[in-house]
C-alpha positions, 0 to 999 in steps of 0.5 A: 632843314637848313642849308649846309652853309648855315650849318657850317657855322658854330656861333658860340664856338667861333665867338669863344675862339675870337675872344681868345684870339683877340686877347680880350680881358675881363675884370669880371668873373671867373676870378681865375682870369682864364687860368692866370690866377689858378694854382699851377697844380690845377692848371697842370690837370685842367690845362686849356679848359681854364682859358675857355672859361669866360662869361657868356655876357659880357664876354663872348657876347656884349653886356646886352647880348647884341651879338645874338651868339647863343640865340643863333646857336640855338636856332641852328640846333633846332634847324639841324634836327627839324624842331621848331625851337631849341633851348640850351641848358648847362644844368643837365637834363635833370633841370630841363625835365623839371622846367618842362614839367613846370611849364606844362603842369606847374601851379596846380596841375598833374602829369601822367608819368611812367613809373620808370621815370628818372629821379630828376622827374621825382625831384620835379614833383617835390619842387613843383607840387605837381600831382603824379598819375602813375603808369606802370611800365611793362614788366619782364618778371623772369629777368626782373626788367622793366620796359617803357609803358605802352600806348594802351597803358597811357590811354587807360591813364587818360581815362582815369585822369582826364584832368591831367595837364599832359604826359611825360615818358622816358625813352630811350631808357638807360638800357637803350629800350624805347617806347612807342612814342608815336602811339603815345603822342597820338593818344595825348593829342586826341585829348589836346594834351602835350607829350613831354619825352625825357630823351636824355639818352637820345641826343644822337637819334635824329642823325641816322635812320638806323637808330630808333625814331626820335621824339620830335619825328614821332610827334612829341611836343617837348623833348629833352636830350643830354648832349653829354650822354650819347653826343660829344658834349661836356657833362651837364650839356642839355637841350630842350626841343619844342614843336607845335602849339600845345606848350607855351614856349615863353612859359617854358623859357621862364620856367627854365630861367627859374631853375637855371644858373645865372652863370652858365658855363660857356664851355658847355654851350660851345661844345653843344654848338660844335657837336651839332655842326659835327653831326650835320656834316659827319653824323651819318658816317660817324654813327653808321661806323658806331653801329657797325662796331656795336654789331661787331661787339655784340657778336663777339661778346655773345660768343663768350660762354655764359654771356647773353647780349640782349636784343630779341629779349628786349623787343616785342608786343610785351616788351619795348618798341625799339632798341638803340644797338649802341647800348650793349646790355649783357646778361651774366646770370648764367655765369653765377656772378652778379653784374656788380661783381663783373663791373668791379672786376673790370674796373679793378683789373682792367681799368674799364668802367661801365655805365651800369650794372645790376644784380644780373647785367652789365651795360657798355655804352658805345659812341662815335668815339669807339672803334675796333681798338676800344671794343677789342679792349672790352671783349678781351676784358670780359673774356679774361674775367670769364676765364678767371671765374671759378665758382663765384656766386652772386650774393642772394637778392630778394627780387620782388614780384611786379605787384610788390613794386607797385606801391600805393601813392597816398600823399603828394611827393611834395607834401611827404617830403616837406612835411613832418617826418622822422627817421625809423629803423628800416625794419619798422618802415613797412606800413609807413609813408616814405618821406625820401627818395630811395634810388639805386644808381645807376640807372636812377629809377627810384624804388621808393618815392616820397608819398608812397606806402612802404611794403616789406618786399621793397625793404627786403629788396633794398637791404639785400641789394646793398649787401650784394653791391647796389649803390643807393646814394640819395637817402639820408642814410645811404646804408639804409639802417634807417629810413625817413618816413612821414611822422604820425 
């Protein structure tokens, strides 16, 4: 770990502040020239953010980046969390995960993947041609809820597919449930193969001992975190962390450069840099307070009739390994309503937005920004909804059994996506091969992946889910009257 004096620096944030103090002016993009040319109506909303929208180079650094501003910020980030290297991305963890996949298995390789992977992983398969070797998550059939794959399931996948270049696991899930990363890393390393962890929801984990163990401490080779999710950065701010010698760092950087914008937003870099300093200096205190307020929220929300705040149900031998208590997941099935209905009521009547809802659950994600005032607003709103609930019945959904959701992959995702395809009425889709991704969002875990053989149960689930309030934004026809399938 670094000395506190070094970690008190924020090179990117400080360079941006100096750019503005010095009155520097650039005959370069962005064309609004730090707001001078922007419409006053735009300035009225975006305000000072326009003044910080400058080039990385030449701008906060010179044309050859001789100030090493970004490099210093990345070195401090790696030092702060105990990784060997860190790379900043301004295109979100969706890009970072794709770059890690390409670095490990690009060309003609394959990856062992949890079938609960985010849609960005599927996009990586389509983009790269990497072959997926799927590992089924653990499944709670009673609650229609998936848990991250176990080390045993990953070991079995390695036995079936020893040729795989590495493995990729998502942990924490969008619900805060965590895999046994240490066990999975040991299974991979027995074979000399790397483990990538999509830890988009875990940027805060290194900074408090009462949070789940973070991927680098558990032995992962690469982990990708979204600073904007559980940290205090802007949307799209992401960091790769790397350690060990199983992943070529130069190759990883080159793969990131293939996908990265050549015009990165300095605001995102500066926010990540400043958040790292905040966590080093105050993270233990801030996250401790957030965990305390999460416990308060969990207790108060559990007292509302019909609301189950999930905790013990999420942990155990047949469930998840650890849980991030800042993710407050509430099961509302006992009230007779759906999570979609509750989320819509809270937005329409109390101006509260929730990060996730499904046929029986709502999720409130807490952070270092929350306190008793914000949490009491949530408690009061859920109580008000429950008080006003009179005979509300959730629309019926067809919930497939686990075996019905485990579709057979019969083509590579890339081949199915880019090959000849046709749109067919969705009633005719069973028995055909999917040529597009179908993903309820959030949380963004695909139900259909290009190359999978479609069955009737999944179609019934999607159509009934849409009628019940599910959001499925990615198919060509979001209303799912038709579905793109591989042409015969």
